[in-house]
N, C-alpha and C positions, 0 to 999 in steps of 0.2 A: 451381439450379447456375447456378456465376458464369463469367460470358465475359471475355476480352479487356478488354471495354469498362468494365467495373466494377470490373477490379483496376485499369486506368490510372483511374478515375474516384477511388478511395479512395488510391491512390500521389498523385496531386495534391493532393485534402485535406489528406494527412499530409504533405505540401512534400519528398516523396520524391522521387528520379530515379532510375526503375530503367530499366536496359536492356533490349530486347526479350525477351532470355534469363530476363533474372530476370520479365517481369511474365508468362511462358509457364510460368517453374517456379510460381509462386506460384498463376497458377490450377490448374493442377494439383492445389498442394499444399491450397488453399484447398475445392477438389471433392471430394478425398480426406477432408479436416476433416469439410465437410458431411454426404457420405456417411458417415462414423462414426455423426456425429450421428444421423441418419434411422436407422440401425439400432437406436441406443441408445432412440428412440422408438416401436418396436414393442414393446420389454420392458413388461410388465404389472406396475405399481410399485403398484397402488392400494391393497396393503397393507404398504406401507412406507412406515414413518413422517419423516417430513422432517426430515434431520440437517443441522450445518454442519460436521461432522468424520465420517471414517470409523470412527475409534474414539473412544470416550469419554472424556477427559479432564477435567479440572480443573485449574488453578492453587493451588498451595499457597502461602500466603502468610501472614505472620504478621498477626494483629491491631496496628492502626493507632494506638498509644497515646501521647498527649500526656505528656510528659515534660520538665518542666522542666531547663536545664542548669546545673549550681551556677559553674560557672568564665566568666561572661561576659567576663572581661577577656581568658581564653587564646584566646577566640572572635574577637576583636576587633584583636586583636594583629598576627592574620594578617589581615586585611583592607589591601588596598594604598593605603585614604585613608579617614578616617575622621574623625566630627563629635562627640564627645564619646560619648554611648553607642550610637554607629546609623553603620554603615556610609554612606559616603557616594561615590554613585556619578552620571558623568555624566548632565545634566540632557540627554532623548530627547525631550520634546514641547515644542514649541514653541506660540508662541501670542501 
């Protein structure tokens, strides 16, 4: 059971400024949520396999294959800056 003091502590840790009405409201709501979890804990799930999804789905993706691009110059022409056959980018590492 969550009490008002615990709600105030969590609000403080989360840097939330709650009104007294909000504290009361959240205390009631959190107790309702915990009560629901207590109901769920009474279920017999010994024959239920653990899952990450309610339904079985899988991603459909293409095979990633390396294919050289023949028109290298066309790619380099789109670069904002270049140095010969390379993209030129700003230096981001100092040292």
